[in-house]
N, C-alpha and C positions, 0 to 999 in steps of 0.2 A: 424489595425491586433490585433486577439487574438491566441492564442497556437494553436487551432484548424486550423485557416487560415493558420499560418505560416508550420504547418505540412502538410497540403493539398498542399501547394504551393511546398515544397520541394518534397513530395512524386509524383507529378505531372512532376517534372523536371529530376528525377533521373530515367534514362531508364536501365543503365548497372547495373545489380546483380549478374554477375558471375555464381558462381557454387552454390549459397545460395540457401537451399531449403525454407527458410522464410527471407524475406528480411524487410523492413520498413512496420510498421503495427501491430507488435505484442508485447508482452513485452520483448520478446528477437528475436534476429536474430538466424537461425539455419543453420548449415552446417551439411553434412552427413560426418562422418568418419568410413568407414568399415560398421560394424554392429551396430555403435552408432551415435550419434548426439551431436556436441559441440552446445550449446546455449551461447548467449553472450548480454550483456545489458549495458547500460551506465546510469548514473544518475549525474545530477550536482545541487550543493547547494550552496546558498549564505548567508551570516550571515544576511542581510537585510530582506530575504523573507522565509527561511527556518529554522531558529534557534531561537525557543521562547527564551526569555530572561532568562529563570528561567533553562535552560540547563546548565549544567558544561561542561568543556572542555571536560571532560571523556564521557559524554551523547552525546555530538556534534561527537565525534569519532564514537561511536556506531551507531548512526543515518546515517550518509552516508554510513556505510557498510550494515546495514539492508535495507536501499531503495534499494541497488543495489541486494543484496541477495534476496530480496523479489521477485525481477522479475524473478529470476532462479528458485524460489519456485514455481511460477504463470506457469511456463512451467513443473512443476513437474519433475525438474531435480536435481541431485545433485550437489552440489558446487564445483568447482574446485580451485580457486583462484581469486584475485582480484589484481587489479592496481589501485592507488589513487593518482591523481595529486593534488596539494595543491597551492593555491596562498595565501599570506599573506601581511598584509599593514604593520603593526609595529610588528612583531612576538617576543614574549617572550618565554624563554627557559621554564619556568613552564608550561605555557599555552600549548606549542607543546609536551612537555613531556606527560602531561594529555591527549591531545588529541589523540596522538598515543597509548598510554597504552588502552584508552575505544576502537579504532579501533582494537587493538590486542585481547583484552578480547573476544569482541563479535564474532570477525573472528575464534578464538578457538572453541567457541560455535557452530557455523555454519560449523565447520570443513572447512573453506574456507580460507586459508592462504593469507597474504598480501604479494606478490611477486614483486612488484615494482611501479613504478610511476613517478612523476615530482614534481619540487618545483618552483615557480616564484613569483614575486611581482605582487600584485594586490591592487586595491583600497578598498577591503574588503576580509574577509576571505572567500575564494572560494574553494570548495572541490567537485572533480570529480571523481566517482570510475568507473571502468569498469569491470564486473564481468564475469567470463566463469563456465559453468556448463556441464555435461555430462549425457545422457540418452538415453535409448533404444526406447523411445517411448515419444516424445514431445508432450505436450498438448496445443493446441491453443486456443485463448480466443473467436473465433467465429463459433466453430463447433458443437455448442448444435443443438439438433434434436427434432421437435415437440413431446411433450410429455415427454421431459425430466423435472426431478425436478429440481429447483433453489435452490442451498444451499449455506450458508456461513458458516465460522469457526468461533467458539466461540461467541462474541458478538461485536456490534458496539455503537457508540454513545459517548464514553468517550472522545475521542480526541476532538471532537465538544465543550463539556463541559469546557475541559481545555483551550482551545483557548477563551471561553467565559470569563472565571474567568480573564485572561490577558487582553482580551478588556475592561471588566469592571473597571479594574484598570486603564488602560492606558487613559481611559475616562473620568477618575474622578466619575464613577459610584458608586464606592466603595473605601474606604480608605484603608490605608496600613495595617493597623488592621484587617479590614474585610478579605483584600486579604489573608492574613497568616492565618487568621483563616478558610477560605474557602480550601487552600491548605492542612490544619491538617483535614478538616472535610470530605475530599473527596481524601484519599490516593491513591485508584485505579484509580481514573480519572486522577491525577498526574502522576501516574505511567505510565498509557498508553500513556500520552502527553511525557513524559519525556524518557521512555525506551521501545517505542513498539519493537515488536518481530516479525520476518519473520517466516513465517511457513513452514520451510524447510521439516523437518520431515514429516509434514501433506501431502506436496504435493508428496513427494516420496511413500508415504505408501497408497494413493488413486489414484496413477497413471493408474493402469489398469482398474478402477472402472468409470471413468469420461470421458465426451465426450468433455469438454472445460473447461477453467480456467483462471482466472486472479486475479491480487491481488487488494484489494481495497485501492487505494491511493489517487485519486481525490474525493472520496466520492460515495457512492453506487447509487446516483442519476444521477452521469454521468457514472460509469463504467458498470452500468446496460445496456447500449446502445449496447455492445458487445454481450449481450445475443441474439440479433435479436429482433424477436416477442414474447412477454411475457406477462403473468398475475401474478401480486404479490398480496399478500394479506397484509393491515396493520396490521391485527390481528396476523398472523404469523410472520411479521417483529417483533412485538414487544416482541415477544420471544426473540429475539436476542438482546434486549436491556435490560440491566442489571438493578438492582433495584436502585442503587445510582444515574445512570442516570435519571430514572423515577424520582427519588426524588428531583433530581437537577432542572429537568424541571418544576416540581410542584412549587418549591420555586421560580422560575424566570421566570414562566409563557412562558415556551416554549411548542411547540409541540413536543413529543418524537419521533413521526414518522418522522418529518421534520429533527429533529436531527439525526435520525439514517440515513437518507438519504443524509445529507449534511455533514457527519463526515469524513474528509479525512485524510490521513495518519494512517489509521487503520491498513493497510498491513495484513489484514484478506484475507483468499482465497474466491473467489466467483465463483462458479463452477456449472456445470450441470452434472447430472447422469441418467442413467436408473436403477443403482442398488445402490440405497439409503441403504438398508440393509447393505451392504457389506462395504460401506463407513463409516457409522455408527459405524459399528463393528471395522474396522480398525483405526478409529479416537479416539475411546474410549479407545483403548488400549493405546493411547499417553495422555490420560486424556484431549482430545480435544472434545469439542461439535460440533455438526453438527444441522443446523438450516435449514429446507426448508419453504422457503418464497413464492414460486410460481411455475410456470411451463412453459415451451416454449410452444408456440401457433402457429397457422398457420398465422396469420395475426393480426398486431397492437400491441402496447403498452399500458397496461391497470394497473391500482391499484384500486382494489375494484370495478370493471367494469366501472371506469372513465378513461380517455385519460391520460397517464403519462405524467408529464411535466418535464422533464430531468433536473437535477440542478447538484450539485457538484463544484468543484473548477477548474477554467480555468485560466491560467495565461494571463494577458491583457497587453499591451503595450500603453502609452498614453505619450503625451509631457507635 
């Protein structure tokens, strides 16, 4: 079974949802509280699968907060707070201090205070956050309508390239000196890999102008499935690929479109809108770019007129 099979099994066996407005199947669960809505999400991370080796303890702390808050941002909600449960194998005080400082630093930036959690012993570093948000208009990820523009914030592709550098080093394709040189040569790629940001302000700013939204966590090639039927353009998509990624792709013979579609943990927003001009205006006030990559259509999923092959990252289990 892979991640999608497990989620499908869980979904098919949970019948009771109580008074949840939105249950399993979106970036957050949603409950109505008076005239507003409470959004809740959780994200679990393990050292062996979620924390690239070049991350400092401070950056690991930032990462677990960002991953959770990004789901709140994807609902276009404002964060309220977060609880974090932590499992340690052989904890050292200096490591824990830096880890928590990283959490606290980015929590302050998101205005999402850490308000509790749990600690336990585990076989490896394990961090699980549960974040809460509030909004008067939760935006779901599958509500796009025919004719809507499909848009992403800022740019994509750098995280894929960052992981590629690590992969080449670990497989012995490049030596340690080349590895260090590449990290110095592509600082923005390294920055996006080690310190990605949740687009909280952006989500709140465009709340009233969009029809659906999710964050790009498993790669655009997977997350596009939430858009329903669509047509995207590789030419437009390349407008969201920064110059350093194009340069990196040329150097290592990579297809920049494939890189853009398979770059996970970007935590940019992917959304649909009928009011792109309003979206562009609001995001520009924050210094954030908005890039149209396609449209919602009535039937099928296409890129440049060809059937789209979904990709991205899926957790898999094997013996």
